[in-house]
Backbone atoms as SQL, in Angstrom:
CREATE TABLE atoms (id INTEGER PRIMARY KEY, chain TEXT, resi INTEGER, resn TEXT, atom TEXT, x REAL, y REAL, z REAL);
INSERT INTO atoms VALUES
  (1, 'A', 1, 'MET', 'N', 5.998, 16.959, -46.063),
  (2, 'A', 1, 'MET', 'CA', 6.301, 16.518, -44.491),
  (3, 'A', 1, 'MET', 'C', 4.934, 15.641, -44.338),
  (4, 'A', 2, 'ASN', 'N', 5.134, 14.597, -43.826),
  (5, 'A', 2, 'ASN', 'CA', 3.844, 13.785, -43.451),
  (6, 'A', 2, 'ASN', 'C', 3.294, 14.284, -42.371),
  (7, 'A', 3, 'ASN', 'N', 2.086, 13.869, -41.864),
  (8, 'A', 3, 'ASN', 'CA', 1.103, 14.386, -41.085),
  (9, 'A', 3, 'ASN', 'C', 1.772, 13.994, -39.607),
  (10, 'A', 4, 'LYS', 'N', 2.227, 12.802, -39.446),
  (11, 'A', 4, 'LYS', 'CA', 2.841, 12.487, -38.138),
  (12, 'A', 4, 'LYS', 'C', 4.081, 13.578, -37.611),
  (13, 'A', 5, 'LYS', 'N', 4.809, 14.102, -38.679),
  (14, 'A', 5, 'LYS', 'CA', 5.961, 15.002, -38.461),
  (15, 'A', 5, 'LYS', 'C', 5.258, 16.144, -38.255),
  (16, 'A', 6, 'LEU', 'N', 4.193, 16.747, -39.095),
  (17, 'A', 6, 'LEU', 'CA', 3.641, 17.956, -38.714),
  (18, 'A', 6, 'LEU', 'C', 2.916, 18.165, -37.411),
  (19, 'A', 7, 'GLU', 'N', 2.484, 16.925, -36.905),
  (20, 'A', 7, 'GLU', 'CA', 1.764, 16.844, -35.672),
  (21, 'A', 7, 'GLU', 'C', 2.823, 17.008, -34.624),
  (22, 'A', 8, 'ASN', 'N', 4.008, 16.313, -34.645),
  (23, 'A', 8, 'ASN', 'CA', 5.027, 16.423, -33.638),
  (24, 'A', 8, 'ASN', 'C', 5.559, 17.848, -33.774),
  (25, 'A', 9, 'LEU', 'N', 5.623, 18.515, -34.774),
  (26, 'A', 9, 'LEU', 'CA', 6.177, 19.758, -34.866),
  (27, 'A', 9, 'LEU', 'C', 5.072, 20.978, -34.117),
  (28, 'A', 10, 'LEU', 'N', 3.820, 20.686, -34.400),
  (29, 'A', 10, 'LEU', 'CA', 2.810, 21.154, -33.729),
  (30, 'A', 10, 'LEU', 'C', 2.675, 20.999, -32.348),
  (31, 'A', 11, 'VAL', 'N', 2.829, 19.893, -31.869),
  (32, 'A', 11, 'VAL', 'CA', 2.976, 19.706, -30.299),
  (33, 'A', 11, 'VAL', 'C', 4.066, 20.392, -29.830),
  (34, 'A', 12, 'GLN', 'N', 5.283, 20.472, -30.540),
  (35, 'A', 12, 'GLN', 'CA', 6.489, 21.068, -29.961),
  (36, 'A', 12, 'GLN', 'C', 6.039, 22.480, -30.102),
  (37, 'A', 13, 'CYS', 'N', 5.554, 23.077, -30.753),
  (38, 'A', 13, 'CYS', 'CA', 5.326, 24.607, -30.877),
  (39, 'A', 13, 'CYS', 'C', 4.550, 25.057, -29.669),
  (40, 'A', 14, 'ILE', 'N', 3.299, 24.172, -29.658),
  (41, 'A', 14, 'ILE', 'CA', 2.429, 24.268, -28.389),
  (42, 'A', 14, 'ILE', 'C', 3.124, 24.274, -27.134),
  (43, 'A', 15, 'THR', 'N', 3.910, 23.394, -26.908),
  (44, 'A', 15, 'THR', 'CA', 4.796, 23.090, -25.605),
  (45, 'A', 15, 'THR', 'C', 5.471, 24.268, -25.509),
  (46, 'A', 16, 'ASP', 'N', 6.234, 24.538, -26.558),
  (47, 'A', 16, 'ASP', 'CA', 7.247, 25.943, -26.395),
  (48, 'A', 16, 'ASP', 'C', 6.471, 27.326, -26.047),
  (49, 'A', 17, 'TYR', 'N', 5.258, 27.476, -26.676),
  (50, 'A', 17, 'TYR', 'CA', 4.488, 28.649, -26.499),
  (51, 'A', 17, 'TYR', 'C', 3.313, 28.792, -25.641),
  (52, 'A', 18, 'LYS', 'N', 2.833, 27.738, -24.940),
  (53, 'A', 18, 'LYS', 'CA', 1.663, 27.768, -24.291),
  (54, 'A', 18, 'LYS', 'C', 1.601, 28.979, -23.269),
  (55, 'A', 19, 'GLU', 'N', 2.540, 29.146, -22.623),
  (56, 'A', 19, 'GLU', 'CA', 2.562, 30.257, -21.519),
  (57, 'A', 19, 'GLU', 'C', 2.344, 31.821, -22.415),
  (58, 'A', 20, 'ASN', 'N', 3.062, 32.089, -23.399),
  (59, 'A', 20, 'ASN', 'CA', 2.815, 33.216, -24.015),
  (60, 'A', 20, 'ASN', 'C', 1.330, 33.312, -24.659),
  (61, 'A', 21, 'VAL', 'N', 1.054, 32.192, -25.267),
  (62, 'A', 21, 'VAL', 'CA', -0.421, 32.215, -25.887),
  (63, 'A', 21, 'VAL', 'C', -1.336, 32.402, -24.707),
  (64, 'A', 22, 'TYR', 'N', -1.151, 31.694, -23.558),
  (65, 'A', 22, 'TYR', 'CA', -2.272, 31.995, -22.348),
  (66, 'A', 22, 'TYR', 'C', -2.111, 33.542, -21.973),
  (67, 'A', 23, 'ARG', 'N', -0.931, 33.964, -21.846),
  (68, 'A', 23, 'ARG', 'CA', -0.765, 35.314, -21.385),
  (69, 'A', 23, 'ARG', 'C', -1.473, 36.265, -22.356),
  (70, 'A', 24, 'LEU', 'N', -1.143, 36.221, -23.667),
  (71, 'A', 24, 'LEU', 'CA', -2.058, 37.031, -24.641),
  (72, 'A', 24, 'LEU', 'C', -3.492, 36.890, -24.480),
  (73, 'A', 25, 'ALA', 'N', -3.997, 35.557, -24.427),
  (74, 'A', 25, 'ALA', 'CA', -5.416, 35.452, -24.228),
  (75, 'A', 25, 'ALA', 'C', -6.019, 36.101, -23.127),
  (76, 'A', 26, 'TYR', 'N', -5.206, 35.975, -22.064),
  (77, 'A', 26, 'TYR', 'CA', -5.635, 36.461, -20.763),
  (78, 'A', 26, 'TYR', 'C', -5.642, 38.062, -20.900),
  (79, 'A', 27, 'SER', 'N', -4.648, 38.729, -21.403),
  (80, 'A', 27, 'SER', 'CA', -4.662, 40.095, -21.561),
  (81, 'A', 27, 'SER', 'C', -6.113, 40.728, -22.305),
  (82, 'A', 28, 'TYR', 'N', -6.729, 39.578, -23.161),
  (83, 'A', 28, 'TYR', 'CA', -7.847, 40.275, -23.832),
  (84, 'A', 28, 'TYR', 'C', -8.896, 40.121, -23.018),
  (85, 'A', 29, 'VAL', 'N', -8.970, 39.000, -22.266),
  (86, 'A', 29, 'VAL', 'CA', -10.277, 38.492, -21.634),
  (87, 'A', 29, 'VAL', 'C', -10.535, 38.627, -19.932),
  (88, 'A', 30, 'LYS', 'N', -9.105, 38.924, -19.497),
  (89, 'A', 30, 'LYS', 'CA', -9.044, 39.428, -18.135),
  (90, 'A', 30, 'LYS', 'C', -9.795, 38.263, -17.111),
  (91, 'A', 31, 'ASN', 'N', -9.581, 37.033, -17.611),
  (92, 'A', 31, 'ASN', 'CA', -10.421, 36.048, -16.983),
  (93, 'A', 31, 'ASN', 'C', -9.541, 34.563, -17.126),
  (94, 'A', 32, 'SER', 'N', -9.068, 33.728, -16.329),
  (95, 'A', 32, 'SER', 'CA', -8.340, 32.631, -16.441),
  (96, 'A', 32, 'SER', 'C', -9.068, 31.530, -17.146),
  (97, 'A', 33, 'GLU', 'N', -10.203, 31.240, -16.579),
  (98, 'A', 33, 'GLU', 'CA', -10.886, 30.296, -17.384),
  (99, 'A', 33, 'GLU', 'C', -11.160, 30.542, -18.861),
  (100, 'A', 34, 'ASP', 'N', -11.640, 31.669, -19.234),
  (101, 'A', 34, 'ASP', 'CA', -11.819, 31.938, -20.543),
  (102, 'A', 34, 'ASP', 'C', -10.631, 32.171, -21.519),
  (103, 'A', 35, 'ALA', 'N', -9.543, 32.451, -20.812),
  (104, 'A', 35, 'ALA', 'CA', -8.216, 32.306, -21.372),
  (105, 'A', 35, 'ALA', 'C', -7.911, 31.166, -21.704),
  (106, 'A', 36, 'LEU', 'N', -8.134, 30.106, -20.780),
  (107, 'A', 36, 'LEU', 'CA', -7.766, 28.603, -20.929),
  (108, 'A', 36, 'LEU', 'C', -8.669, 28.077, -22.123),
  (109, 'A', 37, 'ASP', 'N', -9.972, 28.443, -22.163),
  (110, 'A', 37, 'ASP', 'CA', -10.912, 27.966, -23.277),
  (111, 'A', 37, 'ASP', 'C', -10.219, 28.547, -24.635),
  (112, 'A', 38, 'ILE', 'N', -10.007, 29.570, -24.650),
  (113, 'A', 38, 'ILE', 'CA', -9.324, 30.298, -25.951),
  (114, 'A', 38, 'ILE', 'C', -8.215, 29.570, -26.388),
  (115, 'A', 39, 'VAL', 'N', -7.263, 29.267, -25.530),
  (116, 'A', 39, 'VAL', 'CA', -6.032, 28.363, -25.756),
  (117, 'A', 39, 'VAL', 'C', -6.504, 26.997, -26.146),
  (118, 'A', 40, 'GLN', 'N', -7.317, 26.281, -25.485),
  (119, 'A', 40, 'GLN', 'CA', -7.689, 25.124, -25.948),
  (120, 'A', 40, 'GLN', 'C', -8.567, 25.184, -27.513),
  (121, 'A', 41, 'ASP', 'N', -9.355, 26.087, -27.726),
  (122, 'A', 41, 'ASP', 'CA', -9.994, 26.208, -29.016),
  (123, 'A', 41, 'ASP', 'C', -9.080, 26.245, -30.008),
  (124, 'A', 42, 'SER', 'N', -8.111, 27.047, -29.619),
  (125, 'A', 42, 'SER', 'CA', -6.820, 27.556, -30.737),
  (126, 'A', 42, 'SER', 'C', -6.154, 26.213, -31.100),
  (127, 'A', 43, 'ILE', 'N', -5.806, 25.388, -30.024),
  (128, 'A', 43, 'ILE', 'CA', -5.270, 24.256, -30.251),
  (129, 'A', 43, 'ILE', 'C', -6.112, 23.206, -31.139),
  (130, 'A', 44, 'HIS', 'N', -7.238, 23.196, -30.556),
  (131, 'A', 44, 'HIS', 'CA', -8.080, 22.290, -31.383),
  (132, 'A', 44, 'HIS', 'C', -8.264, 22.635, -32.944),
  (133, 'A', 45, 'LYS', 'N', -8.267, 23.879, -32.983),
  (134, 'A', 45, 'LYS', 'CA', -8.359, 24.489, -34.608),
  (135, 'A', 45, 'LYS', 'C', -7.105, 24.213, -35.260),
  (136, 'A', 46, 'ALA', 'N', -5.995, 24.267, -34.650),
  (137, 'A', 46, 'ALA', 'CA', -4.721, 24.072, -35.314),
  (138, 'A', 46, 'ALA', 'C', -4.682, 22.583, -35.737),
  (139, 'A', 47, 'PHE', 'N', -5.089, 21.586, -34.891),
  (140, 'A', 47, 'PHE', 'CA', -5.052, 20.121, -35.127),
  (141, 'A', 47, 'PHE', 'C', -6.112, 19.710, -36.405),
  (142, 'A', 48, 'LEU', 'N', -7.118, 20.667, -36.262),
  (143, 'A', 48, 'LEU', 'CA', -8.062, 20.308, -37.399),
  (144, 'A', 48, 'LEU', 'C', -7.509, 20.861, -38.803),
  (145, 'A', 49, 'SER', 'N', -6.916, 21.904, -38.824),
  (146, 'A', 49, 'SER', 'CA', -6.276, 22.559, -39.867),
  (147, 'A', 49, 'SER', 'C', -4.874, 22.164, -40.324),
  (148, 'A', 50, 'LEU', 'N', -4.424, 20.942, -39.644),
  (149, 'A', 50, 'LEU', 'CA', -3.056, 20.292, -39.720),
  (150, 'A', 50, 'LEU', 'C', -2.566, 20.369, -41.166),
  (151, 'A', 51, 'GLU', 'N', -3.283, 19.896, -41.995),
  (152, 'A', 51, 'GLU', 'CA', -2.908, 19.478, -43.543),
  (153, 'A', 51, 'GLU', 'C', -2.850, 21.074, -44.182),
  (154, 'A', 52, 'LYS', 'N', -3.472, 22.156, -43.632),
  (155, 'A', 52, 'LYS', 'CA', -3.201, 23.256, -44.275),
  (156, 'A', 52, 'LYS', 'C', -1.931, 24.144, -43.932),
  (157, 'A', 53, 'LEU', 'N', -1.386, 23.682, -42.823),
  (158, 'A', 53, 'LEU', 'CA', -0.155, 24.432, -42.103),
  (159, 'A', 53, 'LEU', 'C', 0.938, 24.318, -43.226),
  (160, 'A', 54, 'LYS', 'N', 1.652, 25.441, -43.346),
  (161, 'A', 54, 'LYS', 'CA', 2.665, 25.296, -44.163),
  (162, 'A', 54, 'LYS', 'C', 4.129, 24.777, -43.502),
  (163, 'A', 55, 'THR', 'N', 4.935, 23.934, -44.199),
  (164, 'A', 55, 'THR', 'CA', 6.043, 23.491, -43.442),
  (165, 'A', 55, 'THR', 'C', 7.154, 24.503, -43.525),
  (166, 'A', 56, 'PRO', 'N', 7.611, 24.526, -42.295),
  (167, 'A', 56, 'PRO', 'CA', 8.604, 25.654, -42.163),
  (168, 'A', 56, 'PRO', 'C', 10.056, 25.205, -42.947),
  (169, 'A', 57, 'ASN', 'N', 10.599, 26.398, -43.276),
  (170, 'A', 57, 'ASN', 'CA', 12.017, 26.335, -44.242),
  (171, 'A', 57, 'ASN', 'C', 13.067, 25.973, -43.106),
  (172, 'A', 58, 'PRO', 'N', 14.081, 25.012, -43.668),
  (173, 'A', 58, 'PRO', 'CA', 14.882, 24.459, -42.596),
  (174, 'A', 58, 'PRO', 'C', 15.929, 25.462, -42.394);
């Protein structure tokens, strides 16, 4: 799978699960700004590691 397709897949995953990821982060830190920072850092790391992600099985 090429990088553009992986990038689109990652964006879709982020869009689909952003609320769940935020809630999980918030449950640990109990602070909305820190939870948002955690989500942002996670997304950033995911994009930096895009080439290391495994392609899903159809």
